[in-house]
C-alpha positions as YAML, in Angstrom:
chain: A
units: angstrom
residues:
- id: 1
  name: MET
  ca: [16.28, -30.33, 20.77]
- id: 2
  name: SER
  ca: [15.50, -29.41, 24.35]
- id: 3
  name: ASP
  ca: [12.05, -30.05, 25.83]
- id: 4
  name: ASN
  ca: [12.17, -26.42, 26.95]
- id: 5
  name: PHE
  ca: [11.86, -25.33, 23.35]
- id: 6
  name: PRO
  ca: [9.07, -27.21, 21.59]
- id: 7
  name: GLU
  ca: [8.71, -26.74, 17.86]
- id: 8
  name: ALA
  ca: [6.88, -23.50, 17.07]
- id: 9
  name: LYS
  ca: [3.97, -23.63, 14.67]
- id: 10
  name: ARG
  ca: [4.05, -21.22, 11.78]
- id: 11
  name: PHE
  ca: [0.34, -21.45, 10.96]
- id: 12
  name: VAL
  ca: [-2.74, -22.74, 12.78]
- id: 13
  name: ASP
  ca: [-3.59, -26.42, 12.61]
- id: 14
  name: GLU
  ca: [-5.96, -27.68, 9.94]
- id: 15
  name: GLY
  ca: [-9.54, -27.01, 11.01]
- id: 16
  name: GLU
  ca: [-8.68, -24.10, 13.32]
- id: 17
  name: GLN
  ca: [-9.93, -20.63, 12.42]
- id: 18
  name: ARG
  ca: [-7.33, -18.59, 10.57]
- id: 19
  name: ARG
  ca: [-6.89, -14.90, 11.42]
- id: 20
  name: VAL
  ca: [-6.14, -11.97, 9.17]
- id: 21
  name: LEU
  ca: [-5.14, -8.45, 10.23]
- id: 22
  name: VAL
  ca: [-6.23, -5.91, 7.63]
- id: 23
  name: ASP
  ca: [-5.11, -2.30, 7.39]
- id: 24
  name: ILE
  ca: [-7.74, 0.21, 6.24]
- id: 25
  name: ASP
  ca: [-6.18, 3.34, 4.71]
- id: 26
  name: GLU
  ca: [-4.59, 2.79, 1.30]
- id: 27
  name: THR
  ca: [-5.74, -0.85, 1.49]
- id: 28
  name: ILE
  ca: [-9.54, -0.87, 1.30]
- id: 29
  name: CYS
  ca: [-9.99, 2.89, 0.86]
- id: 30
  name: PHE
  ca: [-8.07, 5.64, -0.89]
- id: 31
  name: TYR
  ca: [-7.81, 9.42, -0.92]
- id: 32
  name: GLY
  ca: [-7.55, 12.24, -3.40]
- id: 33
  name: GLU
  ca: [-5.32, 15.21, -2.60]
- id: 34
  name: THR
  ca: [-6.60, 15.58, 0.96]
- id: 35
  name: ARG
  ca: [-6.04, 12.67, 3.33]
- id: 36
  name: ARG
  ca: [-8.96, 13.05, 5.72]
- id: 37
  name: TYR
  ca: [-10.74, 9.99, 7.02]
- id: 38
  name: ASP
  ca: [-14.17, 11.44, 6.27]
- id: 39
  name: LEU
  ca: [-13.12, 11.85, 2.62]
- id: 40
  name: ALA
  ca: [-11.93, 8.25, 2.21]
- id: 41
  name: VAL
  ca: [-13.30, 6.54, -0.89]
- id: 42
  name: PRO
  ca: [-13.95, 2.83, -0.37]
- id: 43
  name: ASN
  ca: [-12.60, 0.40, -2.92]
- id: 44
  name: HIS
  ca: [-15.38, -2.16, -3.11]
- id: 45
  name: GLU
  ca: [-13.25, -4.60, -5.11]
- id: 46
  name: MET
  ca: [-10.73, -4.76, -2.26]
- id: 47
  name: ILE
  ca: [-13.49, -4.92, 0.37]
- id: 48
  name: ALA
  ca: [-15.00, -7.88, -1.51]
- id: 49
  name: LYS
  ca: [-11.67, -9.72, -1.22]
- id: 50
  name: ILE
  ca: [-11.66, -9.30, 2.56]
- id: 51
  name: ASN
  ca: [-15.37, -10.18, 2.79]
- id: 52
  name: LYS
  ca: [-14.58, -13.39, 0.87]
- id: 53
  name: LEU
  ca: [-12.06, -14.35, 3.57]
- id: 54
  name: TYR
  ca: [-14.75, -13.67, 6.19]
- id: 55
  name: ASP
  ca: [-17.19, -15.86, 4.24]
- id: 56
  name: GLU
  ca: [-14.52, -18.59, 4.15]
- id: 57
  name: SER
  ca: [-14.51, -18.53, 7.99]
- id: 58
  name: TRP
  ca: [-11.40, -16.41, 8.51]
- id: 59
  name: TYR
  ca: [-11.40, -14.21, 11.63]
- id: 60
  name: VAL
  ca: [-11.14, -10.70, 10.15]
- id: 61
  name: HIS
  ca: [-9.56, -8.02, 12.34]
- id: 62
  name: TYR
  ca: [-9.33, -4.53, 10.88]
- id: 63
  name: TRP
  ca: [-6.23, -2.92, 12.36]
- id: 64
  name: THR
  ca: [-5.57, 0.77, 11.72]
- id: 65
  name: ALA
  ca: [-3.32, 3.38, 13.30]
- id: 66
  name: ARG
  ca: [-5.99, 6.09, 12.96]
- id: 67
  name: GLY
  ca: [-5.59, 8.41, 15.94]
- id: 68
  name: GLY
  ca: [-2.27, 6.96, 17.03]
- id: 69
  name: VAL
  ca: [-0.31, 10.14, 16.35]
- id: 70
  name: SER
  ca: [-2.99, 12.77, 16.98]
- id: 71
  name: GLY
  ca: [-4.56, 11.04, 19.99]
- id: 72
  name: VAL
  ca: [-7.99, 11.64, 18.43]
- id: 73
  name: GLU
  ca: [-10.44, 8.81, 19.04]
- id: 74
  name: TYR
  ca: [-11.53, 7.45, 15.64]
- id: 75
  name: TYR
  ca: [-12.84, 4.07, 16.79]
- id: 76
  name: ASN
  ca: [-16.58, 4.80, 16.55]
- id: 77
  name: PHE
  ca: [-16.19, 6.78, 13.33]
- id: 78
  name: THR
  ca: [-14.18, 3.97, 11.75]
- id: 79
  name: MET
  ca: [-16.59, 1.28, 12.98]
- id: 80
  name: ASN
  ca: [-19.51, 3.14, 11.36]
- id: 81
  name: GLN
  ca: [-17.49, 3.77, 8.21]
- id: 82
  name: LEU
  ca: [-16.63, 0.09, 7.79]
- id: 83
  name: LYS
  ca: [-20.26, -0.92, 8.32]
- id: 84
  name: SER
  ca: [-21.47, 1.69, 5.80]
- id: 85
  name: TRP
  ca: [-19.01, 0.29, 3.24]
- id: 86
  name: GLY
  ca: [-20.38, -3.23, 3.72]
- id: 87
  name: CYS
  ca: [-17.24, -4.61, 5.38]
- id: 88
  name: LYS
  ca: [-17.60, -7.95, 7.14]
- id: 89
  name: PHE
  ca: [-15.36, -8.36, 10.16]
- id: 90
  name: HIS
  ca: [-15.10, -9.59, 13.71]
- id: 91
  name: GLU
  ca: [-12.93, -6.96, 15.34]
- id: 92
  name: LEU
  ca: [-11.57, -3.43, 14.92]
- id: 93
  name: SER
  ca: [-8.53, -1.85, 16.55]
- id: 94
  name: THR
  ca: [-7.43, 1.74, 15.98]
- id: 95
  name: GLY
  ca: [-4.39, 3.70, 17.08]
- id: 96
  name: THR
  ca: [-6.07, 4.40, 20.43]
- id: 97
  name: THR
  ca: [-8.74, 1.73, 21.00]
- id: 98
  name: GLY
  ca: [-9.16, -2.00, 20.61]
- id: 99
  name: SER
  ca: [-7.85, -5.29, 21.90]
- id: 100
  name: CYS
  ca: [-4.49, -4.71, 20.23]
- id: 101
  name: VAL
  ca: [-3.81, -1.06, 19.48]
- id: 102
  name: LYS
  ca: [-1.92, -0.70, 16.22]
- id: 103
  name: PRO
  ca: [1.50, 0.89, 16.63]
- id: 104
  name: ILE
  ca: [2.74, 3.69, 14.40]
- id: 105
  name: PHE
  ca: [5.32, 2.62, 11.84]
- id: 106
  name: ASP
  ca: [6.64, 3.57, 8.43]
- id: 107
  name: LEU
  ca: [7.59, 0.09, 7.28]
- id: 108
  name: LEU
  ca: [6.25, -3.35, 8.12]
- id: 109
  name: ILE
  ca: [8.51, -6.30, 7.46]
- id: 110
  name: ASP
  ca: [6.90, -9.67, 7.99]
- id: 111
  name: ASP
  ca: [7.21, -13.15, 6.52]
- id: 112
  name: LYS
  ca: [3.42, -13.51, 6.16]
- id: 113
  name: SER
  ca: [2.44, -10.15, 4.68]
- id: 114
  name: LYS
  ca: [0.68, -9.62, 1.35]
- id: 115
  name: ARG
  ca: [-0.54, -6.60, -0.48]
- id: 116
  name: ILE
  ca: [-4.31, -6.60, -1.00]
- id: 117
  name: GLU
  ca: [-3.71, -6.80, -4.74]
- id: 118
  name: GLU
  ca: [-2.14, -10.23, -4.25]
- id: 119
  name: LEU
  ca: [-5.33, -11.78, -2.86]
...
């Protein structure tokens, strides 16, 4: 092995704060026939799972593509919505605002992903 390529860590070291990126729509809230953000119904069972991670010292970053296609700014609306639902978190990024704006995609393939139901 070359010194130019040190071994890459897959997870953080023991004792370091772990991070979780959490989608919002169809993860912690759901919709009836009309998919409008102001009509989202929170799923408090799923929110409790994420809040438990927060309580276990995970860094919780809600990461949603809201506004990414339309260009509409949903950051403040979403921030207030999460707070009104009792969500515990450190950071929020939307499709237009945040420290890491969520890209638009139709499929996410990742070796670390889980569905909320698996937590």
